[in-house]
N, C-alpha and C positions, 0 to 999 in steps of 0.2 A: 406172414412170410413176405408179403410185399413191402411192409414197413422195414423189416430187417434188411431186405435187399436194397432198399433206398438208402438206409443208413450206411450200409457197407460201401455202396457206390460213392456216397458223399465223402466218406472217410478216405477212400482210395483217391478221390479227386483232390482232396486237401493234401494228402501225402505226395501226390504227383506234382502239385503246384509248389510244394516246399522243395522237392528235389530240383525242379527246374530253376527255382530262385537261387538255390545254392550253387548250381552249375553256372548260372549267369554271373553271380558275384565272383566266383573263382576265376572265370574268364575275364571279367572286367578288371580285377585287381592284379592279374598276372601281367607283368610288364613285358613288352616286346624287347628282345635283346638289343635291338637297334636304338631303343630309347632308354636303356638302363643307366648309362653313364653319360654325363654331360662334360663339356670342356671345363677345365680347371677343377674338376672333382678329383679327390685323392682316392687311390686304390692301392692294393697290395699285390705284387707279383711274387710267386713262391720262390723264385730264384734271385730276385733283385731287391726285394723289400718294397718300401713305399714308393709310389710313383704318381704323377699327375697326368690326367687325361688331357691331351692337346686338341685332338680333333678326330673326325671320322674321314677315312680316305678310301677310295676305290682303286683297286689295282687289277690289271689283267695278268693272270698267271697261267702257265702252261701245264696242263694235265694230260694224262694219257688215257684214252678210252679205246678199249679193244686194240691196244698196241699203237694207236694213232694219236699224235699230239693234237690237243685241242686247247683253245684259249677260253678261259673262264674268268669272269669278272667277280672279284671277291671284295667284300667290304671289311675294313679293319678299323679298330680303335688304335690310334697312335698315342702311346704313353711315354712319358719322360721319367726315367728313374731319378729320384731326388739325390741319391748319394753321389752319382758320377755323371749325370746328364745323358746316360745311354738312352737311345730311342728304341722302343720295342713295338712291333706290330702284333696286335692281338686280333685274330679273326672274330668278327661279330657273332657268327653262328656258334662259336664255341667259347664265348667270353666267360660263361659261368664255370668252365672247366679250367680256366687259366688265372683270372684275377678275381678279387673280391673287394668289397668296401672296407675302408679302414674301421677298426673297432671304435666304440664310443668312448667318451671321456670317463664315464662311470666304470666301464669294463677294465680300464687300465688299473684303477685302484682296487676294484673288487675281485678281478680275476687274474690279472698279470702279476702285479707286485706280490700278492700272497704266495705265488709259486716259489719265490726266492726263500720263503721261510720253511718250505717243506723239506723233508729229508732228501738229499741228493742221491741219485743213482750212481753207483760206482762201477768201474770196469770189472772188478773181481779177477777171476783167472782167465776169463774169455775176453781178451782185449779186442780181438777182431770183430766179435759179435757186437760189443759195445760201440765200436767205431761205426759199424753198419747202422745201428739204431740211431746214433747221433746224426749220421748223414741223412737218413730217411726223415728225421724230424726237421732238419734244415731245409729240405726241399718240399715239405708238406704244405707250406703256405699257412700253417696254423700258428698264430702268434703265441699260443700257450706252449706249444711244443718247442718253438724257438726260445722262449723264456726258460724252458727246462734245460736246453742245451747250455745257455748262459750260466744257469745255476750249477749244473753238474761239472762243467769244465772249469768254472771259477773255483769250485770246491777242490777239484783235483789239482789245479795249479797251486793253490795255497798250501795244500797238505802234502802232496807227493811230487809235484812238478809234472808237466806234460810235454809231449814231443812237439817239434816245430809244426808238424801237420795239424795237431790239435790246437796249437796256439793260433794258427791261421783261421781255423774253424771258429774258435772263440771270438776272434776279432770280427769275423764276418757275422757271427750271430749277434754280437753286441751292436754292430752297425745296422743290421737289418731290424732288430728290435727297436733301437733308438729312433730310426727313421719313421716307424709307424707310431710310436709313442709321441714323437714330435708333432705329427699330423693330428693325432687324437686330442692332444692337450693344447694345440696351437702355440707351440713354443719352438725355439730353434733346436737343432740336433745336439748342440753342446749341453743345453739345459736338460734335454731328455737323457743324455748319458749321465749327467750328475744325479738325476733322480734314480736311475738304475743303480748307480753306485751306492746311493743312500740306503737302498733297500736290500742290497746284497750283504751277506755277512762277511766281515773282514778276516775272520779267523774261525777255526773249528773249536767251539767251546768244549768239546769232549777231549780234545788233545791238549787244550790249554796253550795253543801257539799264539 
């Protein structure tokens, strides 16, 4: 009995040490939000596309506590949108909810461009629902969903024509997508747009247009 008890205790000790080690490694590898992005690093904002981190800044903002105005010091990442130079302030504490890193070069060829070869989703009879889905994809911050918007609206424009509102959405989607691809491939935006056009179908093979 004593031997079994000793063996069990030793096994429990080893298991405990393994758990502690895993927790230590998880804590060690988890980045502090303040150190996650560095100046000149490229990121993606869901509403603006690719951007460059400029610096971290501290600002005093007024908040209300129990109905009383209080001053609170908040740290931000200041980023510059590549397409129009717009400066955006992203709170450090919620940075993971707002921006993300640019996709890798391999992801462009393996995940983004193949989207253009998949069957497009069409409006069907429920146009308003389709428009809502497209809008949600545009603001998702997901490069794959933005690529789907480019695919679907390009298909609709070629085969049926689209409204002015959808034309603006398509232009925005193309610009947003091109800005991230340009960063991932280290090319200019014009070259990125050319690559998008090369992978998009120019006509619907089923209709023979």
